[in-house]
PDB file of N, CA, C and O in Angstrom, chain B, residues numbered from 101:
ATOM      1  N   UNK B 101      40.187   5.686   8.879  1.00  0.00           N
ATOM      2  CA  UNK B 101      39.531   5.738   8.181  1.00  0.00           C
ATOM      3  C   UNK B 101      38.630   5.509   9.358  1.00  0.00           C
ATOM      4  O   UNK B 101      39.097   4.606  10.053  1.00  0.00           O
ATOM      5  N   UNK B 102      36.993   6.217  10.061  1.00  0.00           N
ATOM      6  CA  UNK B 102      36.309   5.922  10.985  1.00  0.00           C
ATOM      7  C   UNK B 102      35.211   5.304  10.343  1.00  0.00           C
ATOM      8  O   UNK B 102      34.825   5.741   9.259  1.00  0.00           O
ATOM      9  N   UNK B 103      34.452   3.966  11.093  1.00  0.00           N
ATOM     10  CA  UNK B 103      33.490   2.776  10.380  1.00  0.00           C
ATOM     11  C   UNK B 103      32.850   3.284  11.450  1.00  0.00           C
ATOM     12  O   UNK B 103      33.039   4.262  12.174  1.00  0.00           O
ATOM     13  N   UNK B 104      31.732   2.073  11.382  1.00  0.00           N
ATOM     14  CA  UNK B 104      30.631   2.167  12.672  1.00  0.00           C
ATOM     15  C   UNK B 104      31.436   1.230  13.589  1.00  0.00           C
ATOM     16  O   UNK B 104      32.539   0.752  13.325  1.00  0.00           O
ATOM     17  N   UNK B 105      30.523   0.990  15.005  1.00  0.00           N
ATOM     18  CA  UNK B 105      31.328  -0.012  15.436  1.00  0.00           C
ATOM     19  C   UNK B 105      30.520  -1.280  15.277  1.00  0.00           C
ATOM     20  O   UNK B 105      29.299  -1.352  15.141  1.00  0.00           O
ATOM     21  N   UNK B 106      31.605  -2.502  15.325  1.00  0.00           N
ATOM     22  CA  UNK B 106      30.513  -3.345  15.009  1.00  0.00           C
ATOM     23  C   UNK B 106      29.619  -3.703  15.885  1.00  0.00           C
ATOM     24  O   UNK B 106      29.673  -3.009  16.900  1.00  0.00           O
ATOM     25  N   UNK B 107      28.522  -4.809  15.902  1.00  0.00           N
ATOM     26  CA  UNK B 107      27.729  -4.438  16.986  1.00  0.00           C
ATOM     27  C   UNK B 107      26.260  -6.071  16.545  1.00  0.00           C
ATOM     28  O   UNK B 107      25.321  -6.182  15.758  1.00  0.00           O
ATOM     29  N   UNK B 108      26.775  -6.796  17.402  1.00  0.00           N
ATOM     30  CA  UNK B 108      25.693  -7.431  17.578  1.00  0.00           C
ATOM     31  C   UNK B 108      24.732  -7.675  16.710  1.00  0.00           C
ATOM     32  O   UNK B 108      24.399  -8.701  17.303  1.00  0.00           O
ATOM     33  N   UNK B 109      24.042  -7.638  15.885  1.00  0.00           N
ATOM     34  CA  UNK B 109      22.508  -7.890  15.316  1.00  0.00           C
ATOM     35  C   UNK B 109      22.691  -8.428  14.110  1.00  0.00           C
ATOM     36  O   UNK B 109      23.752  -8.638  13.523  1.00  0.00           O
ATOM     37  N   UNK B 110      20.474  -8.853  13.433  1.00  0.00           N
ATOM     38  CA  UNK B 110      20.483  -9.597  12.820  1.00  0.00           C
ATOM     39  C   UNK B 110      18.584  -8.941  12.595  1.00  0.00           C
ATOM     40  O   UNK B 110      17.762  -8.560  13.428  1.00  0.00           O
ATOM     41  N   UNK B 111      18.555  -9.005  11.881  1.00  0.00           N
ATOM     42  CA  UNK B 111      17.436  -7.769  11.551  1.00  0.00           C
ATOM     43  C   UNK B 111      17.335  -9.185  10.871  1.00  0.00           C
ATOM     44  O   UNK B 111      18.242  -9.733  10.245  1.00  0.00           O
ATOM     45  N   UNK B 112      15.676  -9.839  11.177  1.00  0.00           N
ATOM     46  CA  UNK B 112      14.421 -11.101  10.990  1.00  0.00           C
ATOM     47  C   UNK B 112      13.221  -9.813  10.653  1.00  0.00           C
ATOM     48  O   UNK B 112      12.813  -8.834  11.278  1.00  0.00           O
ATOM     49  N   UNK B 113      13.050 -10.184   9.845  1.00  0.00           N
ATOM     50  CA  UNK B 113      11.323 -10.094   9.352  1.00  0.00           C
ATOM     51  C   UNK B 113      10.555 -11.828   9.250  1.00  0.00           C
ATOM     52  O   UNK B 113      11.000 -12.961   9.071  1.00  0.00           O
ATOM     53  N   UNK B 114       8.886 -11.080   9.530  1.00  0.00           N
ATOM     54  CA  UNK B 114       7.903 -12.948   8.998  1.00  0.00           C
ATOM     55  C   UNK B 114       6.818 -11.922   8.786  1.00  0.00           C
ATOM     56  O   UNK B 114       6.551 -10.737   8.984  1.00  0.00           O
ATOM     57  N   UNK B 115       6.288 -13.172   8.212  1.00  0.00           N
ATOM     58  CA  UNK B 115       4.961 -12.244   7.780  1.00  0.00           C
ATOM     59  C   UNK B 115       3.683 -13.139   8.987  1.00  0.00           C
ATOM     60  O   UNK B 115       3.512 -14.345   8.805  1.00  0.00           O
ATOM     61  N   UNK B 116       2.949 -12.473  10.052  1.00  0.00           N
ATOM     62  CA  UNK B 116       1.608 -13.146  10.408  1.00  0.00           C
ATOM     63  C   UNK B 116       0.803 -12.412  10.532  1.00  0.00           C
ATOM     64  O   UNK B 116       0.957 -11.199  10.679  1.00  0.00           O
ATOM     65  N   UNK B 117      -0.398 -13.116  10.490  1.00  0.00           N
ATOM     66  CA  UNK B 117      -1.855 -13.232  10.560  1.00  0.00           C
ATOM     67  C   UNK B 117      -2.478 -12.202  11.856  1.00  0.00           C
ATOM     68  O   UNK B 117      -3.119 -11.161  11.714  1.00  0.00           O
ATOM     69  N   UNK B 118      -2.100 -12.802  13.011  1.00  0.00           N
ATOM     70  CA  UNK B 118      -1.914 -12.122  14.434  1.00  0.00           C
ATOM     71  C   UNK B 118      -1.628 -10.961  14.156  1.00  0.00           C
ATOM     72  O   UNK B 118      -0.654 -10.532  13.538  1.00  0.00           O
ATOM     73  N   UNK B 119      -2.616 -10.347  14.685  1.00  0.00           N
ATOM     74  CA  UNK B 119      -2.349  -8.493  14.332  1.00  0.00           C
ATOM     75  C   UNK B 119      -2.683  -8.066  15.793  1.00  0.00           C
ATOM     76  O   UNK B 119      -2.866  -6.849  15.810  1.00  0.00           O
ATOM     77  N   UNK B 120      -2.817  -8.584  16.931  1.00  0.00           N
ATOM     78  CA  UNK B 120      -3.745  -8.523  18.023  1.00  0.00           C
ATOM     79  C   UNK B 120      -2.104  -7.172  18.411  1.00  0.00           C
ATOM     80  O   UNK B 120      -2.179  -6.119  19.044  1.00  0.00           O
ATOM     81  N   UNK B 121      -1.067  -7.676  17.864  1.00  0.00           N
ATOM     82  CA  UNK B 121       0.781  -6.923  18.897  1.00  0.00           C
ATOM     83  C   UNK B 121       0.283  -5.425  18.014  1.00  0.00           C
ATOM     84  O   UNK B 121       1.198  -4.644  18.272  1.00  0.00           O
ATOM     85  N   UNK B 122      -0.332  -4.978  17.464  1.00  0.00           N
ATOM     86  CA  UNK B 122      -0.313  -3.877  16.364  1.00  0.00           C
ATOM     87  C   UNK B 122      -2.042  -3.263  16.932  1.00  0.00           C
ATOM     88  O   UNK B 122      -2.546  -3.197  15.811  1.00  0.00           O
ATOM     89  N   UNK B 123      -2.902  -2.918  17.660  1.00  0.00           N
ATOM     90  CA  UNK B 123      -3.498  -3.102  17.484  1.00  0.00           C
ATOM     91  C   UNK B 123      -4.566  -1.801  16.406  1.00  0.00           C
ATOM     92  O   UNK B 123      -5.730  -1.671  16.028  1.00  0.00           O
ATOM     93  N   UNK B 124      -3.432  -1.179  16.310  1.00  0.00           N
ATOM     94  CA  UNK B 124      -4.029  -0.135  15.383  1.00  0.00           C
ATOM     95  C   UNK B 124      -3.618  -0.155  13.949  1.00  0.00           C
ATOM     96  O   UNK B 124      -3.306   0.758  13.185  1.00  0.00           O
ATOM     97  N   UNK B 125      -3.725  -1.750  13.757  1.00  0.00           N
ATOM     98  CA  UNK B 125      -3.010  -2.064  13.009  1.00  0.00           C
ATOM     99  C   UNK B 125      -4.123  -3.813  11.933  1.00  0.00           C
ATOM    100  O   UNK B 125      -3.851  -4.598  11.024  1.00  0.00           O
ATOM    101  N   UNK B 126      -5.547  -3.489  13.031  1.00  0.00           N
ATOM    102  CA  UNK B 126      -6.327  -4.707  13.574  1.00  0.00           C
ATOM    103  C   UNK B 126      -7.239  -5.314  11.843  1.00  0.00           C
ATOM    104  O   UNK B 126      -7.587  -6.349  11.276  1.00  0.00           O
ATOM    105  N   UNK B 127      -7.243  -3.645  11.639  1.00  0.00           N
ATOM    106  CA  UNK B 127      -8.072  -3.855  10.491  1.00  0.00           C
ATOM    107  C   UNK B 127      -7.328  -5.107   9.100  1.00  0.00           C
ATOM    108  O   UNK B 127      -7.861  -5.802   8.235  1.00  0.00           O
ATOM    109  N   UNK B 128      -5.943  -4.873   9.507  1.00  0.00           N
ATOM    110  CA  UNK B 128      -5.035  -6.186   8.189  1.00  0.00           C
ATOM    111  C   UNK B 128      -5.211  -7.076   8.152  1.00  0.00           C
ATOM    112  O   UNK B 128      -5.885  -7.626   9.023  1.00  0.00           O
ATOM    113  N   UNK B 129      -4.795  -7.600   7.308  1.00  0.00           N
ATOM    114  CA  UNK B 129      -5.196  -8.981   6.583  1.00  0.00           C
ATOM    115  C   UNK B 129      -4.110  -9.607   7.118  1.00  0.00           C
ATOM    116  O   UNK B 129      -4.378 -10.579   7.825  1.00  0.00           O
ATOM    117  N   UNK B 130      -2.532  -9.222   6.931  1.00  0.00           N
ATOM    118  CA  UNK B 130      -1.326  -9.721   7.392  1.00  0.00           C
ATOM    119  C   UNK B 130      -0.344  -8.678   7.754  1.00  0.00           C
ATOM    120  O   UNK B 130      -0.536  -7.652   7.103  1.00  0.00           O
ATOM    121  N   UNK B 131       0.597  -8.610   8.539  1.00  0.00           N
ATOM    122  CA  UNK B 131       1.255  -7.288   8.864  1.00  0.00           C
ATOM    123  C   UNK B 131       2.923  -8.283   8.706  1.00  0.00           C
ATOM    124  O   UNK B 131       3.283  -9.319   9.264  1.00  0.00           O
ATOM    125  N   UNK B 132       3.450  -7.600   7.937  1.00  0.00           N
ATOM    126  CA  UNK B 132       5.232  -7.410   8.132  1.00  0.00           C
ATOM    127  C   UNK B 132       5.625  -7.304   9.346  1.00  0.00           C
ATOM    128  O   UNK B 132       5.116  -6.513  10.140  1.00  0.00           O
ATOM    129  N   UNK B 133       6.781  -8.262   9.681  1.00  0.00           N
ATOM    130  CA  UNK B 133       6.775  -8.091  11.192  1.00  0.00           C
ATOM    131  C   UNK B 133       8.579  -7.821  11.496  1.00  0.00           C
ATOM    132  O   UNK B 133       9.264  -8.780  11.851  1.00  0.00           O
ATOM    133  N   UNK B 134       8.995  -6.892  11.371  1.00  0.00           N
ATOM    134  CA  UNK B 134      10.595  -6.411  11.854  1.00  0.00           C
ATOM    135  C   UNK B 134      11.130  -6.586  13.015  1.00  0.00           C
ATOM    136  O   UNK B 134      10.465  -5.878  13.771  1.00  0.00           O
ATOM    137  N   UNK B 135      11.991  -7.146  13.647  1.00  0.00           N
ATOM    138  CA  UNK B 135      12.750  -7.122  14.653  1.00  0.00           C
ATOM    139  C   UNK B 135      14.208  -7.570  15.020  1.00  0.00           C
ATOM    140  O   UNK B 135      14.200  -8.780  14.795  1.00  0.00           O
ATOM    141  N   UNK B 136      15.188  -7.295  15.373  1.00  0.00           N
ATOM    142  CA  UNK B 136      16.459  -7.233  15.786  1.00  0.00           C
ATOM    143  C   UNK B 136      16.640  -9.422  16.866  1.00  0.00           C
ATOM    144  O   UNK B 136      16.828  -9.837  18.010  1.00  0.00           O
ATOM    145  N   UNK B 137      16.413 -10.013  15.467  1.00  0.00           N
ATOM    146  CA  UNK B 137      17.225 -11.854  16.807  1.00  0.00           C
ATOM    147  C   UNK B 137      17.812 -10.986  17.942  1.00  0.00           C
ATOM    148  O   UNK B 137      17.058 -10.438  18.746  1.00  0.00           O
ATOM    149  N   UNK B 138      19.143 -10.859  18.009  1.00  0.00           N
ATOM    150  CA  UNK B 138      19.485 -10.649  18.331  1.00  0.00           C
ATOM    151  C   UNK B 138      19.149 -10.262  19.684  1.00  0.00           C
ATOM    152  O   UNK B 138      19.451 -10.927  20.674  1.00  0.00           O
ATOM    153  N   UNK B 139      18.287  -8.775  19.703  1.00  0.00           N
ATOM    154  CA  UNK B 139      18.436  -8.690  20.946  1.00  0.00           C
ATOM    155  C   UNK B 139      16.635  -8.488  20.753  1.00  0.00           C
ATOM    156  O   UNK B 139      16.198  -7.373  20.469  1.00  0.00           O
ATOM    157  N   UNK B 140      15.756  -9.599  20.929  1.00  0.00           N
ATOM    158  CA  UNK B 140      14.519  -9.863  20.724  1.00  0.00           C
ATOM    159  C   UNK B 140      13.965  -9.163  21.304  1.00  0.00           C
ATOM    160  O   UNK B 140      12.845  -9.128  20.793  1.00  0.00           O
ATOM    161  N   UNK B 141      14.012  -8.410  22.248  1.00  0.00           N
ATOM    162  CA  UNK B 141      13.131  -8.003  23.188  1.00  0.00           C
ATOM    163  C   UNK B 141      12.931  -6.576  22.841  1.00  0.00           C
ATOM    164  O   UNK B 141      11.810  -6.096  23.009  1.00  0.00           O
ATOM    165  N   UNK B 142      13.870  -5.866  22.387  1.00  0.00           N
ATOM    166  CA  UNK B 142      14.581  -4.258  22.044  1.00  0.00           C
ATOM    167  C   UNK B 142      12.826  -3.682  20.772  1.00  0.00           C
ATOM    168  O   UNK B 142      12.663  -2.591  20.225  1.00  0.00           O
ATOM    169  N   UNK B 143      11.929  -4.854  20.730  1.00  0.00           N
ATOM    170  CA  UNK B 143      10.917  -3.750  20.203  1.00  0.00           C
ATOM    171  C   UNK B 143      10.310  -4.389  18.781  1.00  0.00           C
ATOM    172  O   UNK B 143      10.133  -5.599  18.920  1.00  0.00           O
ATOM    173  N   UNK B 144      10.117  -4.134  18.084  1.00  0.00           N
ATOM    174  CA  UNK B 144       9.484  -4.947  16.785  1.00  0.00           C
ATOM    175  C   UNK B 144       8.830  -3.690  15.773  1.00  0.00           C
ATOM    176  O   UNK B 144       8.789  -2.484  16.014  1.00  0.00           O
ATOM    177  N   UNK B 145       8.349  -4.422  14.580  1.00  0.00           N
ATOM    178  CA  UNK B 145       8.331  -1.688  13.933  1.00  0.00           C
ATOM    179  C   UNK B 145       7.377  -3.918  12.941  1.00  0.00           C
ATOM    180  O   UNK B 145       7.825  -4.995  12.548  1.00  0.00           O
ATOM    181  N   UNK B 146       5.807  -3.121  13.115  1.00  0.00           N
ATOM    182  CA  UNK B 146       4.611  -3.648  12.016  1.00  0.00           C
ATOM    183  C   UNK B 146       4.358  -3.318  10.271  1.00  0.00           C
ATOM    184  O   UNK B 146       4.176  -2.170   9.865  1.00  0.00           O
ATOM    185  N   UNK B 147       4.369  -3.800   9.906  1.00  0.00           N
ATOM    186  CA  UNK B 147       4.192  -2.657   8.706  1.00  0.00           C
ATOM    187  C   UNK B 147       3.555  -3.795   7.787  1.00  0.00           C
ATOM    188  O   UNK B 147       3.932  -4.930   7.497  1.00  0.00           O
ATOM    189  N   UNK B 148       2.230  -2.894   7.384  1.00  0.00           N
ATOM    190  CA  UNK B 148       0.801  -3.224   6.315  1.00  0.00           C
ATOM    191  C   UNK B 148       1.679  -4.005   5.404  1.00  0.00           C
ATOM    192  O   UNK B 148       2.840  -4.348   5.625  1.00  0.00           O
ATOM    193  N   UNK B 149       0.607  -4.348   3.831  1.00  0.00           N
ATOM    194  CA  UNK B 149       1.567  -5.119   3.087  1.00  0.00           C
ATOM    195  C   UNK B 149       1.410  -3.350   1.952  1.00  0.00           C
ATOM    196  O   UNK B 149       1.684  -3.374   0.752  1.00  0.00           O
ATOM    197  N   UNK B 150       1.003  -2.198   2.581  1.00  0.00           N
ATOM    198  CA  UNK B 150       1.369  -1.467   0.392  1.00  0.00           C
ATOM    199  C   UNK B 150       2.806  -0.282   2.192  1.00  0.00           C
ATOM    200  O   UNK B 150       3.665   0.375   1.604  1.00  0.00           O
ATOM    201  N   UNK B 151       2.913  -0.155   3.508  1.00  0.00           N
ATOM    202  CA  UNK B 151       4.210   0.031   4.019  1.00  0.00           C
ATOM    203  C   UNK B 151       5.158  -0.763   3.479  1.00  0.00           C
ATOM    204  O   UNK B 151       5.895  -0.270   2.625  1.00  0.00           O
ATOM    205  N   UNK B 152       5.368  -2.509   3.974  1.00  0.00           N
ATOM    206  CA  UNK B 152       5.982  -2.526   3.549  1.00  0.00           C
ATOM    207  C   UNK B 152       6.067  -2.492   2.250  1.00  0.00           C
ATOM    208  O   UNK B 152       7.235  -2.145   2.074  1.00  0.00           O
ATOM    209  N   UNK B 153       5.483  -2.656   1.004  1.00  0.00           N
ATOM    210  CA  UNK B 153       6.159  -2.619  -0.083  1.00  0.00           C
ATOM    211  C   UNK B 153       6.433  -0.731  -0.245  1.00  0.00           C
ATOM    212  O   UNK B 153       7.217  -0.053  -0.909  1.00  0.00           O
ATOM    213  N   UNK B 154       5.345  -0.417   0.731  1.00  0.00           N
ATOM    214  CA  UNK B 154       6.972   1.673   0.322  1.00  0.00           C
ATOM    215  C   UNK B 154       8.828   1.224   1.325  1.00  0.00           C
ATOM    216  O   UNK B 154      10.050   1.094   1.397  1.00  0.00           O
ATOM    217  N   UNK B 155       8.138   1.214   1.583  1.00  0.00           N
ATOM    218  CA  UNK B 155       9.977   0.594   2.628  1.00  0.00           C
ATOM    219  C   UNK B 155      10.390  -0.396   1.508  1.00  0.00           C
ATOM    220  O   UNK B 155      11.042   0.382   0.812  1.00  0.00           O
ATOM    221  N   UNK B 156      10.453  -1.647   0.831  1.00  0.00           N
ATOM    222  CA  UNK B 156      11.076  -2.278  -0.122  1.00  0.00           C
ATOM    223  C   UNK B 156      11.303  -1.565  -1.018  1.00  0.00           C
ATOM    224  O   UNK B 156      12.323  -1.679  -1.696  1.00  0.00           O
ATOM    225  N   UNK B 157      10.357  -0.628  -1.228  1.00  0.00           N
ATOM    226  CA  UNK B 157      10.834   0.243  -3.111  1.00  0.00           C
ATOM    227  C   UNK B 157      12.385   1.502  -2.136  1.00  0.00           C
ATOM    228  O   UNK B 157      13.545   1.547  -2.547  1.00  0.00           O
ATOM    229  N   UNK B 158      11.994   2.092  -1.230  1.00  0.00           N
ATOM    230  CA  UNK B 158      13.262   2.816  -0.838  1.00  0.00           C
ATOM    231  C   UNK B 158      14.204   2.544  -0.358  1.00  0.00           C
ATOM    232  O   UNK B 158      15.190   3.263  -0.195  1.00  0.00           O
ATOM    233  N   UNK B 159      13.947   0.702   0.157  1.00  0.00           N
ATOM    234  CA  UNK B 159      15.783   0.396   0.227  1.00  0.00           C
ATOM    235  C   UNK B 159      16.371  -0.172  -1.535  1.00  0.00           C
ATOM    236  O   UNK B 159      17.512  -0.181  -1.997  1.00  0.00           O
ATOM    237  N   UNK B 160      15.070  -0.586  -2.154  1.00  0.00           N
ATOM    238  CA  UNK B 160      15.989  -0.673  -3.575  1.00  0.00           C
ATOM    239  C   UNK B 160      16.761   0.827  -4.205  1.00  0.00           C
ATOM    240  O   UNK B 160      17.747   0.822  -4.942  1.00  0.00           O
ATOM    241  N   UNK B 161      15.972   2.183  -3.660  1.00  0.00           N
ATOM    242  CA  UNK B 161      15.894   2.996  -4.292  1.00  0.00           C
ATOM    243  C   UNK B 161      17.436   3.732  -3.321  1.00  0.00           C
ATOM    244  O   UNK B 161      17.642   4.928  -3.530  1.00  0.00           O
ATOM    245  N   UNK B 162      18.059   3.260  -2.692  1.00  0.00           N
ATOM    246  CA  UNK B 162      19.185   3.816  -1.777  1.00  0.00           C
ATOM    247  C   UNK B 162      18.412   4.369  -1.003  1.00  0.00           C
ATOM    248  O   UNK B 162      18.757   3.751   0.004  1.00  0.00           O
ATOM    249  N   UNK B 163      17.425   5.224  -0.558  1.00  0.00           N
ATOM    250  CA  UNK B 163      16.886   5.851   0.622  1.00  0.00           C
ATOM    251  C   UNK B 163      17.444   5.580   2.375  1.00  0.00           C
ATOM    252  O   UNK B 163      17.199   6.102   3.462  1.00  0.00           O
ATOM    253  N   UNK B 164      18.222   4.573   1.919  1.00  0.00           N
ATOM    254  CA  UNK B 164      17.865   4.469   3.775  1.00  0.00           C
ATOM    255  C   UNK B 164      19.503   3.311   2.769  1.00  0.00           C
ATOM    256  O   UNK B 164      19.116   2.277   2.224  1.00  0.00           O
ATOM    257  N   UNK B 165      20.895   3.602   2.678  1.00  0.00           N
ATOM    258  CA  UNK B 165      22.370   3.768   2.188  1.00  0.00           C
ATOM    259  C   UNK B 165      23.104   4.702   3.028  1.00  0.00           C
ATOM    260  O   UNK B 165      23.123   5.903   2.754  1.00  0.00           O
ATOM    261  N   UNK B 166      23.917   4.049   4.384  1.00  0.00           N
ATOM    262  CA  UNK B 166      24.721   4.749   5.325  1.00  0.00           C
ATOM    263  C   UNK B 166      25.962   5.285   4.094  1.00  0.00           C
ATOM    264  O   UNK B 166      25.654   5.118   2.914  1.00  0.00           O
ATOM    265  N   UNK B 167      27.206   5.856   4.387  1.00  0.00           N
ATOM    266  CA  UNK B 167      28.203   6.123   4.313  1.00  0.00           C
ATOM    267  C   UNK B 167      29.623   4.742   4.751  1.00  0.00           C
ATOM    268  O   UNK B 167      29.653   3.625   4.234  1.00  0.00           O
ATOM    269  N   UNK B 168      30.713   5.305   5.872  1.00  0.00           N
ATOM    270  CA  UNK B 168      31.488   4.226   6.371  1.00  0.00           C
ATOM    271  C   UNK B 168      31.047   5.130   7.512  1.00  0.00           C
ATOM    272  O   UNK B 168      31.506   4.574   8.510  1.00  0.00           O
ATOM    273  N   UNK B 169      30.435   6.169   7.880  1.00  0.00           N
ATOM    274  CA  UNK B 169      30.314   7.063   8.784  1.00  0.00           C
ATOM    275  C   UNK B 169      29.728   7.233   9.938  1.00  0.00           C
ATOM    276  O   UNK B 169      30.047   7.715  11.025  1.00  0.00           O
ATOM    277  N   UNK B 170      28.081   6.353   9.119  1.00  0.00           N
ATOM    278  CA  UNK B 170      27.207   5.600   8.974  1.00  0.00           C
ATOM    279  C   UNK B 170      26.079   7.070   9.026  1.00  0.00           C
ATOM    280  O   UNK B 170      25.147   6.923   9.816  1.00  0.00           O
ATOM    281  N   UNK B 171      26.098   7.912   8.550  1.00  0.00           N
ATOM    282  CA  UNK B 171      25.888   9.580   7.500  1.00  0.00           C
ATOM    283  C   UNK B 171      24.699   8.696   6.019  1.00  0.00           C
ATOM    284  O   UNK B 171      24.908   7.820   5.180  1.00  0.00           O
ATOM    285  N   UNK B 172      23.498   9.561   6.395  1.00  0.00           N
ATOM    286  CA  UNK B 172      22.366   8.977   5.898  1.00  0.00           C
ATOM    287  C   UNK B 172      23.368   9.561   3.510  1.00  0.00           C
ATOM    288  O   UNK B 172      23.705  10.694   3.164  1.00  0.00           O
ATOM    289  N   UNK B 173      23.426   8.716   2.939  1.00  0.00           N
ATOM    290  CA  UNK B 173      23.436   8.890   1.551  1.00  0.00           C
ATOM    291  C   UNK B 173      22.701   9.867   0.666  1.00  0.00           C
ATOM    292  O   UNK B 173      21.631   9.583   0.127  1.00  0.00           O
ATOM    293  N   UNK B 174      23.229  10.868   0.554  1.00  0.00           N
ATOM    294  CA  UNK B 174      22.616  12.384  -0.540  1.00  0.00           C
ATOM    295  C   UNK B 174      22.341  11.521  -1.846  1.00  0.00           C
ATOM    296  O   UNK B 174      23.338  11.585  -2.565  1.00  0.00           O
ATOM    297  N   UNK B 175      21.483  10.849  -2.327  1.00  0.00           N
ATOM    298  CA  UNK B 175      20.576  10.865  -3.465  1.00  0.00           C
ATOM    299  C   UNK B 175      20.493  11.467  -4.153  1.00  0.00           C
ATOM    300  O   UNK B 175      19.719  12.337  -3.753  1.00  0.00           O
ATOM    301  N   UNK B 176      20.853  11.707  -5.264  1.00  0.00           N
ATOM    302  CA  UNK B 176      19.822  12.675  -6.766  1.00  0.00           C
ATOM    303  C   UNK B 176      18.830  12.603  -6.526  1.00  0.00           C
ATOM    304  O   UNK B 176      17.979  13.102  -7.261  1.00  0.00           O
TER     305      UNK B 176
END
């Protein structure tokens, strides 16, 4: 069975009220910031509350599930 190669990464999320790093979202009260703590220079993703809620709902619904080969699993 082929599987994805082991990669050193660690996804972390924090909440910030400093929205200056995401100028297109400066009107927000807070942002959820997701990044790879093992490679912090790789960039960050900034989510509003509504975007974060939609992302979490997608995770719970299996929208991001992958098989042993790294392919998205098509859920009905």
